[in-house]
C-alpha positions, 0 to 999 in steps of 0.5 A: 810480105810487108803490107804497103800503105795507100798513098797519102790523100792530098786534095788541092787547096785553093784561095779566093780573095774577096776583101769586099765580102763582109756581113756588116750589111747585105753582101752582093750575093750574086757577084760573090756567088759567081766568083765562088762558083767559078773557083769551085769549078777550077778546084774540081777540075784540078782534083778530078779532071775536066769531065763532068763530076758529081760533088757535094759542097759544104760551106762553113764560117769561122765564126762557128769555129772560134780560135781557128784560122782558115789554115787551121780549119782547112788542115783539120778538114783535109786530115779528118774529112770533116769540120766536125772535129770536136765530138763533145761539141753539140750543134744547134740541130744535132738533137734533130738530125742525130737520130738519122745518122747525119754526119754532114749537110751539103749541097749536091751539085754537078760540075761541068763545062757549063759551070756549077749547077744544083737542083737545089738552086733556082737562080743563076749561081749556086753559091749566090744562094749559099752566101744569101742564106748565110747572111739571112738565115742565122738570125732567123734559124738560131737567133745568131748573127749573119755569117760569112762563107769562109771555107768551102769543102768539096766532096766526091758525091760517090763517097757520101750516102744520102739520107732521107729525112722525113721532115725535109719533104720531097727533096729532089736530092738529099742534102743530109749525108753520112760518109760511105764506109769503104770495104776495108779501112784497116790501113788507116782506120781513123781517116777514111772519111778524108778520102771523100774530100776532093778539095778545099776552097778558102774565102779570104 
């Protein structure tokens, strides 16, 4: 009997337009973060229904992906499961995290009727802290320019394996992950990571 292929994975792609969000000066991270929190909740509800859901959120900036548009990067994430599409490209901290098998860094969160929450967020908005970190962090961490959050990938946390990184200290939950390999990936051996993507949010 002929083997049937599994259905094509087509996670929802949403867009939120924030023309006032720029990084020439300090953005209003709380106002922007609250908008992004709500947008992520809507995305997850469309992808997985209204019940409480555990997810991992990964934000990236187009500055780190020269020559790619929102749509280009989104298409790559949906097809491959990751924004790390170039195996020859070395990230600024790959030499530190590579030995631990880290494939991505993301924030573990809970989406519920109460909104978006994370044990890694001490304020009222998870994404407000991400927006602030993107603006303040790069000049300190890698001598770069402030970054804008342009694309947010929302992963099903059940399909990621959290990794304990010794120098992260006593984390309440891991923020370093690798994809949890399925029992059999033979029908589509090159894109099983894509099954972990619940949805993608473009921030324009």
